N, C-alpha and C positions, 0 to 999 in steps of 0.2 A: 804584885807581879801577876800578870795575866797568863794563865796556862792555856796551851793550845787545845782545841777540842779533841776529844778522844777519837782515835782512828777507828773507823768502822771495819769490822771483819768482813772481807769479801772472799767467799769460797772460790777456789780455783775451778774454772769450767771443766766439765768432764771432757777427756780427750775424744776427739772425733776420729773414727777409723778412716784411713784412706780408702778410695774406691777399690772395690773387690775384696776388701778384708772382711766386711760384715758376713758375707756368704761363707767364707772359710771359718770365721768364728762360730757361726751357726753349725757348720759341719762338725766342728770340734765338740760342741755341746751335744749334738746327735750321737756321736761316737761314745762320748762319756755316758750318755743315758743308756745306750745299748750294752756296752762292754763292762761298765762298772756298776750300773744300777739294774740291768736286766730288763729294761723297758723296751717293748717292741718299737722298731724304727718308726712305723706309721703313727704310733701313739705319741711319740716324742716330738714330732715335727712341728706341732703348733707352738709349743712353748719354746723350742729351740730357735725358731725363726721369728718370734715375737719382736716387733719393731722394724722388721725388714719389709718395706712397702712394695718393692718390685717383685712381681711374681716370678720373673726369670731368675732373680737372685735366690728366692726360696727354692726354686726347682734345682738350681745349681748346688745349693747346700745339700739337698737330698741326694742328688746324683753323686756328689763327691763321697758322702758318707756311705751310700750303698756300694759304690765301687771299692772303697776301702774294705768294707766287710766281705765283699766277694773275693778280694785279693789279699786278705790279711796275712795268712801264713807266708806268702811269697814276699810281701812288703817287709815283714819283720825279718825274714832271712836276709834280704838286701841290707837292711839297717845293721843287723848284727855282723855282717861281713865287713862293715866299714868302721866299727867301733872297737877299741881295745877292751873296754869294760862294757858288758851288756847293760843296756838301759833297762830299768824296771818297766814292766808291762804297762803300768799306769803313769809313767813319766810323761809330762807335757811335751818334752822334746821328742819322745817316740810318736806321740799323737801328731805333732806338727810335721814330722818327717813323713809319716804315713800319708798325710793330706798332700804334702808337696810332691811326693814321689808318684802317687796315683794320678795326679793331674798331669805330670810330665810324661809318664810312661804308659798311661792307659787312656786318659781323656783328651790327649792332644793339646794340652796347654803348653805354651812356650816355657822352657825352664826358668827364664828370668822372671816371668810373671808368676809361675808356680811358687818360687821361693820368696819373692818380694811380698806376696800377699799372705804368706804364712809366718814370716819372722815377727810381725807384730803380736802374734799369738803367744810368743815366749818373751815378751818384754819383761825385764827384770830377771830373766832366766838365761839359760845357756844358748844365746843366739849364735855365738861363734861355733858352738858344737853343731847346731842344726845346719848352719850355713856350710860348715866344713864337710860334714858327712854328705850332704846333698851334692856339693860340688865334686867330691871324690867320686861318687857314683855316676854323676853325669859325665865327668871327664873319662871315666873308665868304660863308658858305653854299656853299662849294665842295663839289662832288660828284664821284664817280667816274663815268665813262661807263657807259652801260647794258651795253655789250659790252666786255670787256677787250681791250686792245691787245696784239698779239703783239710779242715782242722784235724789234728791227730785224734782227739776223742771221737769225733764223728766218723772218721775213716776206720777206726778200730771197730766201732759198732756195726757200720754198714758192711765192712769186709766180712765180718762174722756171719752176717745175714745174707749178703748178695754176692760175695766173692770179688775177685779181681775185675771181672767184667762190670759189676755194679759200680765199683769205684771209678773205673774209666768212664762209664756212661755219665755218672754224676758230675765228674770234673769237666767232661765235654759239654754237658748241658749248661754249665756256668759260663762257658767261654763265649756264648753268643746270646744276644737279646732274644727272649722268647717271642714267638709269633703271637698274633692276636686272633683268638678263636671266638667265633660268634655262634650262638644258638638261635635259630630262627623260630619265630612264633608259629609259622606255618610251614611244615616240611615240604609241602607241595610247591613252594616257591624256591626250592634249593637251587635249581639250575639258573633261574632268572636272577636270583640274588647274588650268586657266585659271579655271574657275568657282570652285573651292575657294580659290584664291589671290587672286581678285578682279583678275586681270590680263587681258592680251590676248595672243593668239598670232600671231606673224608668219610662222611656219613650223611644220610638224609637229615635235613634240618641243621646242617653245620656248614660254616664257611671259615676258612683260615686265610688270614692276611698277614703281611709284614706289619710291624708296629705302625700305628696311625693315630691321628687325632680323632678320637671317637665321635664327638658331637658333629663333626663335619662330614661323616660318612653317610651315604644314601641310606635311608630307612631308619635313621636314629630317631628323628622327631616323630615319625609315624609309629614308632614302637614295634618295628618289624623284627627286631632282634635285640639281644643283650650279650654282653661280654661274659664268656665262661670257658675256661680251659676244657679241652675235649675230654680229659679224664674226669673232671668235675661234673661233666654232663651225663656220665654213665649211670650213676645211682638212680636218678629219676627215670632215665630211659628204660632201665631194667624193670620198672613197675609197669611198663606198657601203657595202654590207653584206658581211659575211663569208659563208661560212667562208673561212679562209685564215690565213696567218701575216703579221702586220703588225709593223713596227718603228716605235715612236714615239721619235724622236730629239730630244734636248733637251726631255725630256718633262715635267719638273716645272713647276708643281705638280699636273698630272695631268688637267686637263679633257679634253684630247684622248685620253688613254689611256682614260678612262672612256667617252667616246663610242665609241671603237673596240671596247672590250670589250662594251659594251651592244649593239653592232651585229653581234656574233657573231664577231669576229676573235679569234684567239689572239695576244695582244699581248706583246711584249717592250719594256719602257720603259727608256730609257737616259738618264742625266743625270750630270753631273760633281759636282753638289751633294748631299752627303749630307743636309743639313738640309732642303733643298727636297724631296728624295725622301721624307723622313719625312712631310711633308704629303701626298704622293701616296699613301703607304701608308695613312695615316689616312682619306683620301678613299675609297680602294678598300674599306676595311673598312666605312665608313659606308654605302656604296652597294651592298655585297654583290657587288662585281665583282672579277675576278681578272686579274692580269697578272704576268709575270716582271719584277722590278725590279732593274736593274743600275746600280751606281755606276761610271762609267768616263769617261775622256777619249776622245771620239770620234775624235780624231786618232791615238789609239793602239789603240783597241778595234776588233774586227771581229766580226761575227756568225759562228756556226759554219756557216751555210748561207744562201744568198740567200732573200729573203722575197717573198711575193706582192705586198705593198704596203709602202711606206716613206713615212713622214711626217716631214719635217724642218722644224720650226718653229725656224729658226736664231736664234742670238744676234744681236741687232741694237740699234740706237739706242733702240728703244721709243718713238720720237716719235709713233707712232700712238695711244698711250694717254695723250696729254697731258691729256685731260679729267680723268682720275682722278689722274694723276701730273704735275702742272704743273712739277715740278722738272726734268723732261727738257728743257724749253724753255730752261733756263739752264745746265744741266750739259754738254750734248752740243755738241761742237765739230766742225767739218768734218774735222779730223785723225782724230777718233775714228770718224766715219762711214767714212772711208777704211780704217782698220784693221779695223773690223768687216766691211766688204765683202770684204776679203781673207780673213778667217777664214771667212766664209760660202762663198766660192768653194772653199776647201779642203774644207769639210764637205760641200758639195754634190757635189764630185767623188768623195768617198769613198762617200757615200750612194748615188750612182748605180750603183756597182759591186755594191751589196747587193740589187738588185732582180732577180728572175727575168726571163728573157726573156718578154715579153708582160705583165709586171707593171706596176704603177703607182707613180709617185713624185710626191708632192705637196711642193712647196717653198713655204714661207710665211715672212713677217716682219711683225711688228707695227710697221711703219715707214712714214712718209710721204716717205722719201727715195728717189728713183728709183735711186740707186746701190745700194740694198739690195733692189731689186725688178726693175724693167724692165731696167736695165743688167745686172743679175746673170743674168737669164734669157737675154738676148741673147748674153752671153759663153758661157754653158753650152751653148746650142744650137749655137753655132759650133764648139765643141770636141767635141761628142758627136753624131755622126751617127746613133747607135743610139737616139736619143730624139726624140720629136715631141710637140708640144702636143696634148693631148686637150681639145678645146674644152668649156667649161662651158656647159650650157644655161640659159636664163633661168629655167625652172621649178625649178632647184635653188637659187635665190637668193630672198631676200625682196624684196618690192616696193621699188623705189628703187635697188637695186644691180643694175647692168647689166653683163654680161660685156664686156670689151674686144673689139673686132673681131678681134684677134689670138688670142682664145681664153682669155686669162687673166682674173683678177679683180683690180681695184684698188678698194678701198673708201676713200672720202674722207669726212671729217666731214659729218654732216647728210644723207647719202644716205637713211637710213631715217628717216622722219618719221611721227609725232613721236618725239622722244627721242634721235635721232642714233645714232651707232655709232663704233667705233674705226676707225683707219686701218690697213689691211692690204694686203699684196700676196700673191696666191696663184696659183700655176701648177700645173696638173695635167699630168703628162707620162707618156707610155706608152713603155715600152722595146720595141724591135723583138723579135718572137718568133723 
């Protein structure tokens, strides 16, 4: 008897997502990275979109995830209003509904496309539940509020620090895309560049535009300017013009280094991130500016000699840039703020020793947390009798931002109108001669 040849095992082909689904699947991975793993959105984008060839699909995944993070409390409130039993925060059905709803209610995607591209994300799961909840909300005409709602833990912290007006300003700031602020290499060209770019200037050496495709703007290839929020430009502005030796600490990606170099300082830029310093070098090359660039841990590195000026834009929670990076509202915990404040104190103590007698130290954080600003300054001044605040004059700041009576600068969302600004704390300190 002749036996038939053994049948060869043929693995089943991997299912291929229908058009539009890969971008939504990548958005799901992005949200999982931020909300469950605490990874910054920008750090997660590479892995989450791996295998997606089209740049517009990668951009769509990022846009969906960012808008979900901006609207998360309001999206969850809608979902909870349409379910008898509350879905767990980490349930895939909740993630899928967030993605479908934010497309239909905020990004202008037709409802049928929003749900059809999301249902494959819950294959083997509660598809009927997702479809039913989405349909109920669409038929009921439910909408998201005009202004996004801050997550409760953030709202509680910021209300204690900045009151009702601060909460209102922060939520208003999230409701509209932030403008594009440019810092000019040569402030003397401000009027001409504002006219060429079709923008407005709020300070010498500054132009504000609506959002735009940066490489296509006049002056980009020539290195005439770089992108920098107006609040982020203030720390280097407050050091004034050179000549002299300036240290830019925690310097990457380089906006403040370029400001100092264009103002006549001999700049040494130090940062611990080689990849971020690569961007700084690229920016210096494009703008035809120069600085000595050093990769180093500031807790171990020291300069060969004291400097005339030191700028420490210290590592922080980055809650002040929540308009552009809404993931910080969901990633940052009070314990992290405490840890970062401790690191800032160590860095500030070291940086203070690197300033010549009579020289200037500027301490800054892009944070809306008093522990990373006002409290940090108070602690430093109590420990260093050789330093005093050098009060910031009003004419050094744009209209809307007013120096604190104590002499430092605290920028809150919405101070610069129209268009707003990032949240920053900035203190200018003079060392005794």
